[in-house]
KEPA-517733 format. One record per residue (C-alpha): residue in three letters; x negated, z, y. Coordinates in nm, 3 decimals, padded with zeros to 5 digits, m for minus. Layout:
residues N
@aa: Ala | xx: X | zz: Z | yy: Y
...
END
This chain:
residues 212
@aa: Met | xx: 00.006 | zz: m00.002 | yy: 00.000
@aa: Thr | xx: m00.134 | zz: m00.096 | yy: 00.345
@aa: Tyr | xx: m00.018 | zz: 00.109 | yy: 00.641
@aa: Arg | xx: m00.026 | zz: m00.006 | yy: 01.007
@aa: Leu | xx: 00.070 | zz: 00.350 | yy: 01.144
@aa: Ala | xx: m00.067 | zz: 00.674 | yy: 01.029
@aa: Ile | xx: 00.111 | zz: 00.984 | yy: 01.171
@aa: Phe | xx: m00.069 | zz: 01.315 | yy: 01.125
@aa: Asp | xx: 00.050 | zz: 01.667 | yy: 01.146
@aa: Phe | xx: m00.219 | zz: 01.868 | yy: 01.322
@aa: Asp | xx: m00.250 | zz: 02.237 | yy: 01.209
@aa: Gly | xx: m00.361 | zz: 02.250 | yy: 00.851
@aa: Thr | xx: m00.394 | zz: 01.874 | yy: 00.827
@aa: Leu | xx: m00.647 | zz: 01.771 | yy: 01.088
@aa: Ala | xx: m00.740 | zz: 02.116 | yy: 01.218
@aa: Asp | xx: m00.870 | zz: 02.395 | yy: 01.003
@aa: Ser | xx: m00.650 | zz: 02.668 | yy: 01.168
@aa: Ala | xx: m00.519 | zz: 02.859 | yy: 00.863
@aa: Asp | xx: m00.761 | zz: 03.144 | yy: 00.899
@aa: Trp | xx: m00.678 | zz: 03.177 | yy: 01.259
@aa: Ile | xx: m00.300 | zz: 03.165 | yy: 01.187
@aa: Phe | xx: m00.340 | zz: 03.427 | yy: 00.918
@aa: Gly | xx: m00.554 | zz: 03.639 | yy: 01.154
@aa: Ile | xx: m00.276 | zz: 03.669 | yy: 01.413
@aa: Phe | xx: 00.013 | zz: 03.665 | yy: 01.174
@aa: Asn | xx: 00.105 | zz: 04.041 | yy: 01.168
@aa: Ala | xx: 00.061 | zz: 04.071 | yy: 01.549
@aa: Val | xx: 00.313 | zz: 03.783 | yy: 01.590
@aa: Ala | xx: 00.535 | zz: 03.949 | yy: 01.326
@aa: Ala | xx: 00.522 | zz: 04.285 | yy: 01.514
@aa: Arg | xx: 00.620 | zz: 04.124 | yy: 01.837
@aa: His | xx: 00.899 | zz: 03.918 | yy: 01.701
@aa: Arg | xx: 01.024 | zz: 04.186 | yy: 01.459
@aa: Phe | xx: 00.984 | zz: 04.016 | yy: 01.131
@aa: Arg | xx: 00.813 | zz: 04.125 | yy: 00.811
@aa: Gln | xx: 00.431 | zz: 04.196 | yy: 00.826
@aa: Val | xx: 00.241 | zz: 04.101 | yy: 00.514
@aa: Ser | xx: m00.061 | zz: 04.183 | yy: 00.320
@aa: Ala | xx: m00.354 | zz: 03.933 | yy: 00.220
@aa: Asp | xx: m00.197 | zz: 03.913 | yy: m00.125
@aa: Glu | xx: 00.140 | zz: 03.829 | yy: 00.012
@aa: Ile | xx: 00.005 | zz: 03.556 | yy: 00.230
@aa: Glu | xx: m00.157 | zz: 03.391 | yy: m00.065
@aa: Met | xx: 00.180 | zz: 03.411 | yy: m00.233
@aa: Leu | xx: 00.372 | zz: 03.275 | yy: 00.059
@aa: Arg | xx: 00.134 | zz: 02.966 | yy: 00.049
@aa: Gly | xx: 00.305 | zz: 02.877 | yy: m00.272
@aa: Leu | xx: 00.653 | zz: 02.867 | yy: m00.129
@aa: Gly | xx: 00.850 | zz: 02.617 | yy: 00.082
@aa: Thr | xx: 00.903 | zz: 02.674 | yy: 00.445
@aa: Arg | xx: 01.264 | zz: 02.791 | yy: 00.430
@aa: Gln | xx: 01.166 | zz: 03.028 | yy: 00.137
@aa: Ile | xx: 00.887 | zz: 03.174 | yy: 00.345
@aa: Leu | xx: 01.131 | zz: 03.239 | yy: 00.643
@aa: Ser | xx: 01.373 | zz: 03.401 | yy: 00.404
@aa: Tyr | xx: 01.104 | zz: 03.630 | yy: 00.260
@aa: Leu | xx: 00.986 | zz: 03.725 | yy: 00.607
@aa: Gly | xx: 01.356 | zz: 03.787 | yy: 00.730
@aa: Val | xx: 01.317 | zz: 03.550 | yy: 01.032
@aa: Pro | xx: 01.654 | zz: 03.465 | yy: 01.178
@aa: Ala | xx: 01.698 | zz: 03.100 | yy: 01.295
@aa: Trp | xx: 01.756 | zz: 03.217 | yy: 01.657
@aa: Arg | xx: 01.404 | zz: 03.368 | yy: 01.675
@aa: Leu | xx: 01.226 | zz: 03.034 | yy: 01.572
@aa: Pro | xx: 01.190 | zz: 02.884 | yy: 01.931
@aa: Phe | xx: 01.046 | zz: 03.212 | yy: 02.073
@aa: Ile | xx: 00.796 | zz: 03.240 | yy: 01.772
@aa: Ala | xx: 00.701 | zz: 02.877 | yy: 01.814
@aa: Arg | xx: 00.651 | zz: 02.920 | yy: 02.199
@aa: Asp | xx: 00.436 | zz: 03.234 | yy: 02.138
@aa: Met | xx: 00.229 | zz: 03.048 | yy: 01.869
@aa: Arg | xx: 00.162 | zz: 02.747 | yy: 02.110
@aa: Gln | xx: 00.049 | zz: 02.988 | yy: 02.384
@aa: Arg | xx: m00.185 | zz: 03.167 | yy: 02.147
@aa: Ser | xx: m00.318 | zz: 02.852 | yy: 01.994
@aa: Ala | xx: m00.396 | zz: 02.720 | yy: 02.346
@aa: Ala | xx: m00.592 | zz: 03.027 | yy: 02.440
@aa: Ala | xx: m00.792 | zz: 03.008 | yy: 02.103
@aa: Ser | xx: m00.845 | zz: 02.631 | yy: 02.099
@aa: Gly | xx: m01.218 | zz: 02.669 | yy: 02.126
@aa: Glu | xx: m01.221 | zz: 02.867 | yy: 01.806
@aa: Ile | xx: m01.035 | zz: 02.606 | yy: 01.600
@aa: Lys | xx: m01.232 | zz: 02.323 | yy: 01.435
@aa: Leu | xx: m01.146 | zz: 02.000 | yy: 01.250
@aa: Phe | xx: m01.173 | zz: 01.978 | yy: 00.876
@aa: Ala | xx: m01.506 | zz: 01.819 | yy: 00.743
@aa: Gly | xx: m01.442 | zz: 01.437 | yy: 00.715
@aa: Ile | xx: m01.159 | zz: 01.425 | yy: 00.969
@aa: Pro | xx: m01.366 | zz: 01.278 | yy: 01.257
@aa: Asp | xx: m01.498 | zz: 00.995 | yy: 01.038
@aa: Leu | xx: m01.142 | zz: 00.933 | yy: 00.890
@aa: Leu | xx: m00.992 | zz: 00.892 | yy: 01.235
@aa: Glu | xx: m01.270 | zz: 00.659 | yy: 01.344
@aa: Gln | xx: m01.241 | zz: 00.446 | yy: 01.038
@aa: Leu | xx: m00.874 | zz: 00.416 | yy: 01.077
@aa: Ala | xx: m00.908 | zz: 00.312 | yy: 01.443
@aa: Ala | xx: m01.180 | zz: 00.065 | yy: 01.348
@aa: Ser | xx: m00.963 | zz: m00.088 | yy: 01.082
@aa: Gly | xx: m00.677 | zz: m00.153 | yy: 01.333
@aa: Ile | xx: m00.445 | zz: 00.122 | yy: 01.212
@aa: Thr | xx: m00.251 | zz: 00.297 | yy: 01.492
@aa: Ile | xx: m00.287 | zz: 00.666 | yy: 01.484
@aa: Gly | xx: m00.013 | zz: 00.923 | yy: 01.586
@aa: Val | xx: 00.018 | zz: 01.298 | yy: 01.598
@aa: Val | xx: 00.334 | zz: 01.483 | yy: 01.549
@aa: Ser | xx: 00.284 | zz: 01.864 | yy: 01.583
@aa: Ser | xx: 00.460 | zz: 02.180 | yy: 01.664
@aa: Asn | xx: 00.147 | zz: 02.270 | yy: 01.868
@aa: Gly | xx: 00.105 | zz: 02.167 | yy: 02.230
@aa: Glu | xx: m00.049 | zz: 01.827 | yy: 02.327
@aa: Ala | xx: m00.317 | zz: 01.993 | yy: 02.542
@aa: Thr | xx: m00.433 | zz: 02.205 | yy: 02.246
@aa: Val | xx: m00.428 | zz: 01.915 | yy: 02.001
@aa: Arg | xx: m00.642 | zz: 01.717 | yy: 02.245
@aa: Ala | xx: m00.873 | zz: 02.011 | yy: 02.317
@aa: Val | xx: m00.948 | zz: 02.055 | yy: 01.953
@aa: Leu | xx: m00.997 | zz: 01.687 | yy: 01.879
@aa: Gly | xx: m01.234 | zz: 01.648 | yy: 02.175
@aa: Glu | xx: m01.222 | zz: 01.367 | yy: 02.422
@aa: Arg | xx: m01.360 | zz: 01.091 | yy: 02.200
@aa: Leu | xx: m01.129 | zz: 01.146 | yy: 01.895
@aa: Ala | xx: m00.829 | zz: 01.231 | yy: 02.124
@aa: Gly | xx: m00.874 | zz: 00.877 | yy: 02.272
@aa: Leu | xx: m00.830 | zz: 00.727 | yy: 01.928
@aa: Val | xx: m00.482 | zz: 00.877 | yy: 01.892
@aa: Gln | xx: m00.234 | zz: 00.627 | yy: 02.060
@aa: His | xx: 00.085 | zz: 00.820 | yy: 02.026
@aa: Tyr | xx: 00.142 | zz: 01.205 | yy: 02.078
@aa: Glu | xx: 00.462 | zz: 01.372 | yy: 01.998
@aa: Cys | xx: 00.399 | zz: 01.748 | yy: 02.030
@aa: Gly | xx: 00.594 | zz: 02.069 | yy: 02.094
@aa: Ala | xx: 00.822 | zz: 01.998 | yy: 01.784
@aa: Gly | xx: 01.063 | zz: 02.273 | yy: 01.666
@aa: Leu | xx: 00.985 | zz: 02.425 | yy: 01.323
@aa: Phe | xx: 01.237 | zz: 02.175 | yy: 01.167
@aa: Gly | xx: 01.241 | zz: 01.916 | yy: 01.464
@aa: Lys | xx: 00.975 | zz: 01.686 | yy: 01.342
@aa: Ala | xx: 01.202 | zz: 01.408 | yy: 01.193
@aa: Ala | xx: 01.333 | zz: 01.333 | yy: 01.544
@aa: Lys | xx: 00.972 | zz: 01.327 | yy: 01.684
@aa: Leu | xx: 00.857 | zz: 01.098 | yy: 01.399
@aa: Lys | xx: 01.146 | zz: 00.845 | yy: 01.467
@aa: Lys | xx: 01.065 | zz: 00.855 | yy: 01.835
@aa: Leu | xx: 00.702 | zz: 00.777 | yy: 01.779
@aa: Val | xx: 00.779 | zz: 00.501 | yy: 01.523
@aa: Arg | xx: 01.016 | zz: 00.336 | yy: 01.776
@aa: Arg | xx: 00.755 | zz: 00.360 | yy: 02.059
@aa: Ala | xx: 00.475 | zz: 00.206 | yy: 01.830
@aa: Gly | xx: 00.710 | zz: m00.082 | yy: 01.738
@aa: Met | xx: 00.665 | zz: m00.041 | yy: 01.363
@aa: Asp | xx: 00.881 | zz: m00.092 | yy: 01.064
@aa: Ala | xx: 00.943 | zz: 00.216 | yy: 00.858
@aa: Gly | xx: 00.763 | zz: 00.063 | yy: 00.563
@aa: Glu | xx: 00.447 | zz: 00.026 | yy: 00.755
@aa: Val | xx: 00.426 | zz: 00.401 | yy: 00.838
@aa: Ala | xx: 00.261 | zz: 00.699 | yy: 00.659
@aa: Cys | xx: 00.322 | zz: 01.054 | yy: 00.762
@aa: Ile | xx: 00.056 | zz: 01.302 | yy: 00.652
@aa: Gly | xx: 00.114 | zz: 01.668 | yy: 00.643
@aa: Asp | xx: 00.014 | zz: 02.005 | yy: 00.473
@aa: Glu | xx: 00.349 | zz: 02.193 | yy: 00.467
@aa: Thr | xx: 00.678 | zz: 02.129 | yy: 00.288
@aa: Arg | xx: 00.856 | zz: 02.084 | yy: 00.609
@aa: Asp | xx: 00.628 | zz: 01.785 | yy: 00.683
@aa: Val | xx: 00.734 | zz: 01.625 | yy: 00.371
@aa: Glu | xx: 01.096 | zz: 01.699 | yy: 00.442
@aa: Ala | xx: 01.063 | zz: 01.560 | yy: 00.799
@aa: Ala | xx: 00.921 | zz: 01.228 | yy: 00.676
@aa: Arg | xx: 01.197 | zz: 01.198 | yy: 00.424
@aa: Gln | xx: 01.465 | zz: 01.257 | yy: 00.691
@aa: Ala | xx: 01.298 | zz: 00.992 | yy: 00.909
@aa: Gly | xx: 01.294 | zz: 00.747 | yy: 00.616
@aa: Leu | xx: 00.904 | zz: 00.721 | yy: 00.611
@aa: Ala | xx: 00.648 | zz: 00.759 | yy: 00.357
@aa: Ala | xx: 00.541 | zz: 01.126 | yy: 00.303
@aa: Leu | xx: 00.175 | zz: 01.186 | yy: 00.217
@aa: Ala | xx: 00.078 | zz: 01.563 | yy: 00.154
@aa: Val | xx: m00.270 | zz: 01.719 | yy: 00.156
@aa: Thr | xx: m00.364 | zz: 02.033 | yy: m00.017
@aa: Trp | xx: m00.635 | zz: 02.171 | yy: 00.212
@aa: Gly | xx: m00.400 | zz: 02.316 | yy: 00.447
@aa: Leu | xx: m00.137 | zz: 02.602 | yy: 00.464
@aa: Ala | xx: 00.079 | zz: 02.525 | yy: 00.156
@aa: Arg | xx: m00.075 | zz: 02.532 | yy: m00.192
@aa: Ala | xx: m00.033 | zz: 02.206 | yy: m00.418
@aa: Glu | xx: 00.256 | zz: 02.348 | yy: m00.629
@aa: Ala | xx: 00.462 | zz: 02.410 | yy: m00.324
@aa: Leu | xx: 00.406 | zz: 02.053 | yy: m00.196
@aa: Asp | xx: 00.449 | zz: 01.903 | yy: m00.538
@aa: Ala | xx: 00.784 | zz: 02.053 | yy: m00.556
@aa: Cys | xx: 00.899 | zz: 01.836 | yy: m00.257
@aa: Ala | xx: 00.797 | zz: 01.523 | yy: m00.444
@aa: Pro | xx: 00.600 | zz: 01.355 | yy: m00.170
@aa: Asp | xx: 00.493 | zz: 00.996 | yy: m00.220
@aa: Ala | xx: 00.131 | zz: 01.102 | yy: m00.296
@aa: Leu | xx: m00.064 | zz: 01.432 | yy: m00.294
@aa: Phe | xx: m00.426 | zz: 01.440 | yy: m00.191
@aa: Asp | xx: m00.706 | zz: 01.698 | yy: m00.264
@aa: Thr | xx: m00.961 | zz: 01.552 | yy: m00.048
@aa: Val | xx: m01.006 | zz: 01.358 | yy: 00.289
@aa: Glu | xx: m01.179 | zz: 01.081 | yy: 00.085
@aa: Glu | xx: m00.879 | zz: 01.026 | yy: m00.145
@aa: Leu | xx: m00.660 | zz: 01.011 | yy: 00.168
@aa: Arg | xx: m00.889 | zz: 00.771 | yy: 00.337
@aa: Ala | xx: m00.875 | zz: 00.537 | yy: 00.031
@aa: Arg | xx: m00.493 | zz: 00.548 | yy: 00.037
@aa: Leu | xx: m00.460 | zz: 00.477 | yy: 00.408
@aa: Leu | xx: m00.717 | zz: 00.195 | yy: 00.412
@aa: Gly | xx: m00.568 | zz: 00.034 | yy: 00.097
@aa: Thr | xx: m00.876 | zz: 00.070 | yy: m00.111
@aa: Gly | xx: m00.744 | zz: 00.343 | yy: m00.354
@aa: Pro | xx: m00.421 | zz: 00.446 | yy: m00.531
END
């Protein structure tokens, strides 16, 4: 399969932000009055879907926008601490050199995404749709695809959480999932993505049409 547009999630897909997220988790939980968790519980939660996680934590839907805003603010303040996964800079450069359009759809803020990517890599991303609600990515994906002028069959969505797979499905787009982020492979596999990747090299081969 050859794609003309690759749309990436940011946290956990391009950016290695899991440790940072887990490090502030209980502080956010205390502020927004949901369940605080131990290190063992965090590892258990990584094997669940997003809705299962929210149920376990006791997070009511009405709190989600406030939690998301808090997380965006904290992430912006900590953008200098968050790094890209190894291999991601080369991946983005190779996609751009191959003529594949790159987009980012994220719950994080655009300024933070650009800061972590750095000026050179941020310039390779042609379309940004940031500040998405926890379950609001499908609308952002559709908007980006329309703006890019692509057909649905030419688009791959790449993410590391079950909600990323669900959003791609809702938008009628191919859902490629990666296991190096927040969710473990079994949680992602349960969502039946179009493909599941353990390494950046495997993902690169798929996007460039040189692998399965």
